[in-house]
Backbone bond lengths (Angstrom), bond angles and torsions (degrees), N, CA, C in turn:
res aa  C-N    CA-C-N  psi(-1)  N-CA   C-N-CA  omega(-1)  CA-C   N-CA-C  phi
1 M - - - 1.449 - - 1.534 109.35 -
2 A 1.301 115.52 143.34 1.465 120.46 179.78 1.531 110.32 -61.91
3 T 1.307 115.75 140.55 1.466 119.99 -179.41 1.523 112.87 -82.28
4 N 1.337 117.23 -7.68 1.464 119.79 -179.86 1.530 112.78 -102.36
5 T 1.347 118.23 14.32 1.463 122.00 178.35 1.522 109.50 -66.03
6 V 1.331 117.09 129.20 1.462 122.22 177.39 1.524 109.82 -98.90
7 H 1.340 117.44 -51.53 1.459 124.11 176.15 1.519 106.48 -131.30
8 E 1.334 117.17 121.35 1.467 119.27 -175.71 1.524 112.43 -58.55
9 L 1.332 118.09 -47.82 1.460 120.40 179.75 1.527 112.48 -100.34
10 G 1.304 117.95 -23.71 1.463 121.42 176.91 1.515 114.89 67.28
11 T 1.328 117.72 28.46 1.466 119.96 -178.80 1.517 112.86 -104.32
12 N 1.299 117.46 -21.29 1.454 123.26 -177.87 1.528 107.16 -116.70
13 L 1.326 117.20 100.25 1.458 121.35 -170.22 1.514 112.41 -114.73
14 E 1.330 116.96 141.21 1.456 120.93 171.33 1.522 107.32 -88.25
15 V 1.337 116.38 124.26 1.463 122.10 -177.68 1.525 108.97 -133.20
16 V 1.310 115.94 173.13 1.464 121.72 176.77 1.521 108.06 -117.98
17 Q 1.337 115.74 118.59 1.462 121.52 174.86 1.525 107.55 -158.82
18 A 1.310 116.01 128.39 1.472 121.64 -176.55 1.519 111.79 -78.78
19 G 1.321 115.20 154.07 1.460 121.83 167.96 1.514 116.51 73.85
20 R 1.308 119.55 22.93 1.463 121.70 -179.16 1.520 110.72 -103.04
21 A 1.324 115.23 137.67 1.464 122.06 172.68 1.519 108.04 -102.32
22 S 1.311 116.29 156.39 1.460 120.36 175.92 1.524 109.06 -58.47
23 G 1.330 116.44 130.56 1.464 121.87 -179.16 1.511 114.71 95.95
24 D 1.328 118.33 -7.07 1.470 121.38 178.95 1.524 110.91 -72.16
25 P 1.352 117.70 135.79 1.465 119.05 168.62 1.524 108.15 -69.90
26 M 1.330 116.77 148.04 1.460 120.08 -178.33 1.518 109.93 -157.16
27 V 1.304 115.64 163.52 1.457 121.41 172.43 1.522 108.84 -136.06
28 I 1.305 114.61 147.23 1.467 122.44 170.44 1.522 104.04 -118.80
29 G 1.321 116.75 104.92 1.460 120.43 -172.47 1.521 109.06 64.40
30 Q 1.327 117.31 -114.99 1.468 122.83 177.64 1.527 112.08 -105.58
31 L 1.336 117.75 7.25 1.459 122.82 -177.33 1.527 110.39 -93.29
32 P 1.352 117.93 112.18 1.457 120.92 -179.57 1.523 111.81 -85.84
33 G 1.334 114.98 152.78 1.454 119.63 175.79 1.507 111.45 -172.73
34 V 1.319 115.07 -175.93 1.461 122.48 178.31 1.522 107.22 -127.87
35 A 1.332 116.01 134.89 1.460 120.48 178.45 1.528 109.23 -67.76
36 E 1.312 116.62 119.17 1.462 121.85 176.15 1.520 110.36 -82.33
37 T 1.326 116.05 -29.75 1.463 121.96 177.56 1.519 108.20 -128.78
38 A 1.308 116.95 161.57 1.463 121.42 176.50 1.525 110.05 -77.16
39 S 1.332 116.26 156.25 1.463 120.97 174.60 1.523 108.98 -61.02
40 E 1.329 116.76 128.76 1.463 120.83 179.92 1.518 110.04 -72.56
41 T 1.312 116.10 139.96 1.456 121.37 175.99 1.524 108.92 -63.09
42 G 1.315 116.82 132.57 1.458 122.37 177.69 1.513 114.07 92.69
43 T 1.343 118.06 -47.68 1.467 120.17 -176.32 1.526 112.88 -103.56
44 N 1.344 117.52 -20.83 1.470 123.90 -176.41 1.531 112.76 61.93
45 R 1.328 118.00 17.92 1.468 121.15 177.11 1.521 109.79 -75.42
46 L 1.320 114.89 146.49 1.453 121.14 174.84 1.517 108.85 -156.06
47 V 1.323 115.60 167.37 1.464 121.11 175.40 1.515 107.78 -102.72
48 M 1.329 116.16 129.72 1.463 123.73 -178.27 1.524 108.72 -116.36
49 Q 1.327 116.69 129.95 1.468 122.78 176.71 1.531 107.95 -98.22
50 T 1.325 117.32 127.74 1.467 120.95 -174.57 1.522 113.88 -101.93
51 V 1.318 117.79 0.25 1.464 121.80 175.61 1.519 108.74 -140.24
52 G 1.325 116.19 162.33 1.452 121.19 176.61 1.511 111.05 126.24
53 V 1.325 115.40 179.30 1.458 122.45 177.31 1.521 107.38 -119.19
54 Y 1.332 116.27 127.53 1.462 122.75 -176.44 1.519 110.01 -129.43
55 R 1.316 116.86 152.03 1.464 122.08 169.90 1.527 106.60 -85.77
56 L 1.340 115.65 114.87 1.460 121.90 -176.23 1.522 109.58 -134.46
57 T 1.323 116.24 152.66 1.454 121.32 178.37 1.522 109.65 -82.25
58 V 1.341 115.05 125.54 1.467 122.29 -178.12 1.521 107.98 -123.98
59 N 1.322 116.29 138.58 1.459 122.76 178.80 1.529 109.06 -96.38
60 G 1.322 117.36 131.29 1.457 122.80 -179.75 1.514 112.18 -79.69
61 I 1.335 116.03 64.58 1.462 122.43 178.01 1.525 109.45 -138.10
62 D 1.337 115.00 158.92 1.459 120.73 170.97 1.526 108.00 -129.62
63 G 1.310 118.12 -163.01 1.464 121.72 -175.54 1.512 115.61 -68.49
64 V 1.332 118.17 -15.28 1.467 120.25 -178.62 1.526 113.53 -114.99
65 G 1.322 118.47 -4.09 1.465 120.71 178.23 1.509 112.06 148.08
66 N 1.335 115.31 -151.56 1.456 121.24 -177.98 1.525 110.62 -65.90
67 S 1.336 115.44 138.25 1.457 120.56 -179.13 1.524 108.87 -157.00
68 A 1.319 116.77 121.59 1.459 120.80 179.02 1.525 110.35 -61.98
69 V 1.321 114.87 147.46 1.461 121.67 175.04 1.522 107.43 -99.20
70 A 1.326 116.64 125.43 1.457 122.56 178.53 1.530 109.29 -108.86
71 V 1.316 116.24 158.61 1.461 120.96 175.57 1.526 108.71 -57.63
72 G 1.312 116.04 130.05 1.460 121.57 -179.89 1.513 114.68 94.43
73 D 1.340 117.87 -10.23 1.467 119.69 177.53 1.521 111.02 -63.48
74 I 1.326 115.89 144.81 1.460 120.79 173.48 1.522 107.89 -73.76
75 I 1.323 115.60 133.54 1.461 122.60 178.27 1.528 107.88 -108.19
76 Y 1.324 115.04 138.23 1.459 121.79 -179.04 1.523 110.53 -116.49
77 Y 1.331 116.09 154.49 1.462 123.94 176.10 1.524 106.97 -102.38
78 T 1.339 116.27 118.71 1.464 121.74 179.34 1.525 107.63 -115.77
79 A 1.333 116.68 106.16 1.463 122.52 -171.45 1.523 113.48 -57.33
80 A 1.326 118.23 -35.18 1.466 121.54 -175.94 1.525 113.29 -79.79
81 D 1.331 118.43 -8.97 1.466 121.72 -175.09 1.527 112.32 -98.20
82 T 1.335 115.22 156.89 1.457 122.81 171.25 1.506 107.43 -132.04
83 P 1.320 119.61 116.85 1.459 126.25 -4.22 1.523 111.59 -69.04
84 K 1.302 115.76 165.53 1.474 122.13 -174.27 1.526 114.16 -74.14
85 L 1.340 117.82 -22.35 1.462 121.14 -173.41 1.519 112.16 -99.29
86 N 1.339 116.04 136.97 1.468 122.23 -177.85 1.527 108.90 -167.41
87 K 1.324 116.41 -163.43 1.472 121.50 179.60 1.528 112.56 -107.39
88 K 1.340 118.45 18.24 1.460 121.88 179.98 1.524 110.03 -75.24
89 A 1.320 116.06 109.15 1.464 121.46 -177.11 1.521 113.11 -66.63
90 T 1.333 118.46 -6.53 1.460 121.45 176.17 1.524 111.30 -79.90
91 G 1.336 117.14 -12.06 1.462 121.44 178.47 1.521 111.10 -83.02
92 V 1.320 115.38 -173.27 1.465 122.17 176.71 1.522 108.42 -86.34
93 R 1.308 116.73 130.04 1.471 120.43 179.34 1.527 108.96 -59.61
94 F 1.336 116.76 126.31 1.457 122.20 -171.79 1.529 113.14 -111.40
95 G 1.337 117.11 -43.81 1.458 119.44 -177.00 1.518 110.92 171.85
96 Y 1.346 116.22 -150.79 1.464 122.18 -175.65 1.523 111.20 -130.51
97 A 1.334 115.81 139.20 1.458 121.35 175.26 1.528 109.58 -72.39
98 L 1.322 116.50 135.18 1.461 121.44 175.88 1.522 111.28 -111.42
99 E 1.342 116.30 0.82 1.458 123.34 175.39 1.518 107.41 -144.09
100 T 1.313 117.34 177.35 1.465 121.49 -175.08 1.523 112.45 -105.08
101 V 1.347 114.83 157.15 1.464 123.64 171.94 1.521 106.50 -134.68
102 T 1.309 116.46 134.37 1.459 122.22 178.79 1.529 110.54 -65.66
103 S 1.315 116.45 145.52 1.460 123.14 177.69 1.529 110.39 -52.11
104 G 1.333 117.57 126.29 1.454 123.33 177.68 1.510 115.14 80.53
105 A 1.316 118.07 -4.35 1.468 121.97 -178.87 1.520 110.86 -101.84
106 Q 1.324 115.29 166.83 1.456 121.66 171.34 1.518 107.70 -109.74
107 G 1.309 116.77 140.54 1.453 120.53 178.28 1.510 110.96 -145.14
108 T 1.325 116.84 147.85 1.456 121.89 174.54 1.514 106.53 -94.32
109 I 1.326 115.01 112.63 1.468 121.28 -173.18 1.536 109.83 -131.28
110 K 1.313 115.93 167.64 1.459 121.21 173.40 1.518 109.13 -75.58
111 V 1.330 115.36 129.67 1.471 121.91 178.10 1.519 108.04 -127.58
112 K 1.327 116.78 127.88 1.456 122.36 174.22 1.520 107.18 -83.55
113 V 1.318 117.09 117.24 1.464 122.66 -178.34 1.526 109.22 -80.41
114 G 1.312 116.14 139.53 1.459 122.27 178.52 1.521 110.95 94.76
115 Y 1.309 115.28 178.32 1.472 120.98 -177.25 1.502 110.78 -158.00
């Protein structure tokens, strides 16, 4: 085994980002993930999981308006939006929808993180 290995699988990473609760979708640059732990007071350290399937709130919109989410659709993370996940291709690619959301609605669905 290589002596310079830091994380064998590299899916569970310790990162620094303020204001995150456990279960929040997040991105570090272009790297999508879900906060496994909350941001620690003082250091803002947390553990981020970069793979897996999570129940997350997704908005049924895209870059031009309301748009239903279908199984297999690419989901993006848009930092300025609430909720952060939707079909706006201007965001950071986050993962894939495994359930549907009605056009213009918000729904908590299974999302496969990563791509």
